[in-house]
N, C-alpha and C positions, 0 to 999 in steps of 0.2 A: 261540589256539587253535583248532584245525578239528574239529570233530563232522562225520564223515561220515555223510551220510543220501543212500540212493542217489536217483537221479532218479525211481524208482516209487514210491519210499515216502513222499517228501518231500509230494506232493499228498496224501496219506492223512492224515499228522500236521496238515496242516496245517487239510484239513478237519474232521477230529476235534477239532481245538481250538477252530475256529471253532463246529462243532455241538454242543459240551459248554456252551460259553457260552450256546448259545441256548437250550439247555434249561433251563439255570441261570434265564435269564429269563422261560420260560417257568412254571417253578415260582414266580420271583416275580409275575408277572402272575395268580395264582392268588390271591395278597394283596391282592390291587388295587392303587392307584396310589401306595400311601404308599411302594413302592420304585421308584417311577418313577426317582428319581435314581440310584440304584443301578445299575439297570438302563443306565441312559443311560451312565452313568460305565466300566462294565465292557465295555459294548459298544466306546465307543470305543478304549478301551486294547487291547481282542481287535484291531481294524483296527490300530491304531498297530503292534501286535508282529506282524500279518500281512504289512504292507508292510516293517516289519524284516528277517522272514526271507527274505522275495522277494528283499530287496536283497542280504542277505548270502550268499544262496545265490548271487545273479549274483557277489559278489565273492570267492566260492571259500570261504567260512567253514563251509558246510555241503556240502562233497564239490562234486567238479565237476559241472557242467552235463551234463546226460545227452543223447545221441542217441537219438530215437523208434525202438522197431524195431519185429520183429512179433510181438512176445508180450506187450504193454502193453496196458491199457485206459487207463493215464495216466501221462504223463511229464513231466517239468519240463525245458523248454527254453528258449532264449530268447525263444521266442514267447508261452510262457506267463506269464516271468518278466515281461515287459513289461505284457500284457496284465492280470495280476494286480493289478500296480500301481495301472494306471490305474483297474480296477473298485474295487478297495479304496478308492483315495483319493477316488471319487466317492461309496462308502458313508461312509466318514469325516466327509465335510464333511454329508452327510445325518444324520446320526447324532447329530453336535455341535448341531443345531439342532432335533431333533424334540422334544426334550423341551419347548422353549417353543412351537413351532409348533404343536403338538397339544396344547397345555393344554388341559384344561376335557374332554375324550374320555375316556370313562369305560374306555377300554382302551388307555391312554398305554402302558402297560408293554409288551404284545403286540404294541404297534409296533415295538419293539426284535428281539423273537422274529421277527418277520415279515421285519424287514431282513437278520437276520444268515442266515436261512434263503436269502432272495432272492441274497444276497452267496456263500452257499457253492455253491449253482446254478451262479454267474455261474463263480465261480472254477474251479470242476469243467468249465466248458464250455472254458474257457481250457487247460485241463490234459488235456483228452481227446484221445486218437488212435484211438478206435473209434467205428464209427457209431451204433451203439447204446448205447454209454457218451454221446456227443454227443448223442441225443435224450433220452436220463435226464435228465441233468444240464441240458438244455434246460427239459423239465418241470419239476425240482426249483425253478426259476430263476423260472419262470412262475407256478406255483399261488400260491405266498404274493404275488406281484405283482399276481395278480388280486385277493386281499384288500386288499393296500396301496390301490388303486387306488379299491376302495369302502370304504373307512376309515371315510369320514363316511356312517353307515347311513342318518340322518334326510337327507341331500343327495339331492335326486332326480337331481343333475346327476354326482354321484359315484357313483352308483348305475347309470347308464346307462353311463357312461364306461367302468364296472367288466364289466357285460355286453357293451359291444360289444369291450373288449379280448381277454375270455374266448372270444367266438364267434369273432371273427378268427384269436386265436393258434390256439383248438383246432382248427379249419380248416388253418392254418399246418402244425401239429404233423403233420396226416394225411396232407398233401399231402408232407411231407418224409419221412415213414415209407412211405409209397407208392414216394418215389425210393429211398429206402436198399434196399426188397425186391427194385426193379429192378436197382440195383448187386450186392446178393447175387447175384441171378440170373446176372448176366453174368461175377462173380469168385470165386462161391463163399466170399466172407470178408467180413466188415465190419470188419476193421483196414486204417485207412488204407495202413500201410506192407507189410502184405501184398497189398493192390491194386496198390500201385505196382509189384511184379514181375510181376504178373500182367499178359497179353496177351488182348485180348478183340478178336475179328473182326465182332461184330455192331454194325455203326454206326447202324442205325435205333433200336435198343433203346437203345445209350450217347445217342444225341441228346436220346430221352426220358426217360431218369434225369437228364440234365441239366436238362433243361427241368421238372422234377417238383422238384428239390433247390434250384435258381435261385429257383423261386416260392417254396417253404418259404421259404430264407434272406431271399429279397426282401422278404416281408412282418415279419420280425422286422427288417430293417434299415430298415424305411422307404423303400426303393428306389421311386421309381416306376415302375411303376401299381401296387405294392403298397401304397402311403402313405393310404389312405381312412379308416384308422381314428386315423390318429396326431392330428390336430387335435383332434378330438372327447375322446379318450381323455386327453390332455393338460390339455385346458381344465377337463375334469370333475372328475380326480385332483385330490387334494391337490397342492401344487404343488411341495412336496417331495418327494411322490413321481414327480412328473414329471420332477424331476429325475435321480432313481435310474434311471426307464424311459428317458431320453433319452441320459444319458453313461455307466451303468452297464451297465444289461442290454444297450442296444442296442449299445456298444462291447466288450463280452465276445461277441457273436456274432460279431463281423468276424474273429476268432481261428478258431474251426472253418470258418468262410468260406475264410478264406487256405489253411488245410490242405486242405479237400477239393477246391476248383476247383483251385490249383494242382498238386496230387498228383494226383486223379481224371481232373480234364479239362485240365490242362496237359499233362503227363506222358505216354508212350507208350500209357496204358492206352485212355481211349476215343479219344483225338486228334479232340478236339472240339474246332474254335476257338471259345475263351470271349471273346478280347482285344476282339472287334468288340461282343460282348453286352454286357460290360462297359461299354466305351464309351457303348454307346447309351444302357444303364441311368442312367450319369453325366451324360450330356446333360439327360434327361430330369429327373433327380432335382434337379440343380442349377436347372434352368430353371422348372422349377414352383415348386419350393420357395421359390425366391426372388421370383419374380413374384406366387406366389399371397400371401407374405409383404407385398408393398408394397401390396394390397388390404384388409389384417386391420386392422381397430381393436381387437382383442383384443391384449394384450401376450402373454398366454399360447399365443394361438396362433400369434401372430408367432416366437415361439421355436419352436414347434411346426414350423411350415415353415421356419425355420432351420436345426432339426435334418434337416430332409429334404435341403435344399441341401448342407449339409456331408457328409453320407452321399455326396452326389455327388462332390465333392473327393476323398474317401476312395477312392470308385469309380476315378478317373482314373488314380490311382497303381497300382490293381490292373490294369485294363487296359493300363497299359505292360509290367507284368509283368517287369522288369527289378529287378537289385538296387536302381538310384537309385528307381525306380516305389516298391517296397513299403518303403525307408526313407523316403520323403515319406510314406505311406499313414500308417506304423506310428508316425512322427513327430507327425504329426498327430492321430491316434487319442490318443496321451498327452497332447496341447495338448487336445484336443476335450473330454477327461474334466473337466478344469479348467475352461475357456472356460464349457463349457454349464452346469457344475455352479454356477460362480460366477452365471451370468446367471440362472436359474432361483431360485436361493436369492434373490439380491437381490430379484426381482421379487418371490418370495413373502412376504417381508417387508413389501416396500411395500405390495403388494397387499391383505396381512391388516389392514394400520393404514387403510389407504384402504376397505376392502369391495369394491372390484370391480376388475376387470383391464382396464378400458376404458383407452385411450389418453388421452382426454381427462383422466380423475383423476389423470393424472402430472403434469400442468403444475404446474410451480413445486416440485417435491419436492428438488429440490435444494437448497433454500432452506429445507426443513422437516426435513431430515434429514442425516445427517453422512457415516455411514460406508456405509451401502448403495445411494445415487444413484453416488458416487464407482466402488465396485465394479463395479455394474451397467453404468457407463460403460467401464472398464475391457475387461470380458468382452466386450461389444458391438463394444469396436473391435476387440480381437483376434480375435474373428470375423468381422470386415471385413477383416482383414489389414491393420490399419495397423502400420508400423512406429513403434516399435521391440518392439512386441509379441509373443509366441511365436507367436500364429496367422500372423504376415506370415513367418517364415522356414520353415514345413512348407508352408506355399501356395506359395511360392517353390520349394523342393524338389520339389512334386506337378507343378509346371509346367514345370520343368526336365525331369523325368523324360519328362513325356508327349512335349517337344520331342525329347529324346535317342532316344526309341522311335517317332520318326517319325510321331507323331500330334500333329503342329503344329497342324491345324484343332482336336482336342481340346483343347490347351491355349489356343487363342484363344477358344474358347465358355466354358472354366471363367474365364478373366481376364474377358471381358466380364461374366460372371455374378457374377464376386466386385466387379467394380464396382458393378454393379447392386445386390448386396446391402448396400452403404454408404447408399444411400436410406434403405431402412428401419431399419437399424441408427443412424444418424445422426437419423431422426427423433424416435425416443423419446429420446436423449440432448435434442434439440432442444426436446421438450416437458419434461423435467425440471429445463431449465436455462435455458432463454429465454423461455419462456412465463411468463405470472403466475400462483401460484396462487390458488383462489376462497379461501383461508385462511394466514395465516403462521402459524398454531400449530403447535406442534414436534409430530413424530411421534415415539413412542417406538421407541429401537432397543435390543433387550436382547442382553446380555453373550455370549449364546451364538450369535448371529447375527455381531454383531462381530469375534468371534474368527475363525469360520469363514471370514466376508469378508474379513477382511482376510491369512488364509492363502491364500485362494483366488487373493486380487489380487496377493500377495506372489509366488505362485507365477508368474503370467504375467507378470510385469514380470522377475523374477528370469530366467526362460528367454528372454525377449526380449532382454536385456541379455546375457546370457552362456548361448547355444542348444550349445555344442559338446558337454558332458557328454550331454545328452539326445539332439543327433540323432547321437552317437557310439553310444549305446545302441540307437537305432531303426536305426542301420546294423548293427550288429554282428547284431541279431536278424534283419536281411533276409539279410545274406550268409549265417549259419550255417542260416536255415531254406533257402535256395537250394541251397547246399550238401550238405543232408542228403534232396535231394530232384535231387540231382545236375542242376540246371538250371543252366546255364552265366551267372553273371552279366554 
């Protein structure tokens, strides 16, 4: 049975569904923590339904996939489906463990309200095809995430992380908004697909617009040199919130980044050469992220710097600018959402039990816990690109795309960085399994964490063993996206 929902209405229905659940959790939060389990259950169910709806739309059960046009603020195309699945998967994993991790918090039920509202903003960001709608969705995603970052109100580190995140993100919003105003000045519109059909002859202002928009997105994507806030924010926030920030909201930001840069600045409108810009950002992000992680002793900061490095790999595909390049980047974003979520959630459980995120405290954890160290190891090896895990295939796709686009030098730098990253990934594994623990006392692993980590680890292994359908999903997304904007594959 096919229920025909137009590509313009589908984002509204999905957002309305999740927003309704968020309002229900707000009402439950008024009653205190006695309804926290109910809030956790309906939140997880809402995310599962959301993933099902996105997959169903992709398979044609809710009508055909739409093509963005000049009259819509939101649309359902392959790009929004792929990024939507990645966002909801990350949010689902966080939602599964939130009840246990935040246990004892007086605002436990409210945590789920904030989680859903952040997810709704991230989803709207993936569906948005208008610059002002992108900005509104960005703020809807960011505001509740500030609160989540400082959720532990009595923890000075959490408060500091929240303030830093707020200040830097607000600055990014102002920079992006100014860039949008320059785009409107040049084209007379904020709809991306209206702008696609316009021609501008004012090259200096076009370059200025590119600079401001790139800076705004660069801060959100944590690309070097806009990365300064990431390590402090991720270390100070509750670790499962760091998972959401790293894998969910950051991943969602790549969707409008792809639309804006490939349409506004890659097509004939502004005629700016963005490829070398992305290549430089990719090199800086990979190199600084990976080598900073090598010198860190905080596991949370290592994962934060790893997040910066992974953004660099994704930007390599953007720099290639071809179907192969975008396929590799989109495939890596799908994998990254699961790998990074699994790594942060496993770290969250271990850190909670140890009481510290110092690397030395991880000595012998593999002999004191069962599921978390295994899941952590799989996610770290996948992030490092070890075969046959999922991260290996998406990195191979990205490296191939760079060579195919005559960016062999960029591929070589990316490969060197990938090998360098193995050092700090394996160093964590070595501490967990090789070094002797100070005590052999078993550490507790709750059922919710076990379920989330087993699910994430299983996805990592399954995609690694059988990557074809997921790679095909990314390939279809890249091909249809470039066809929409009439850039030859």
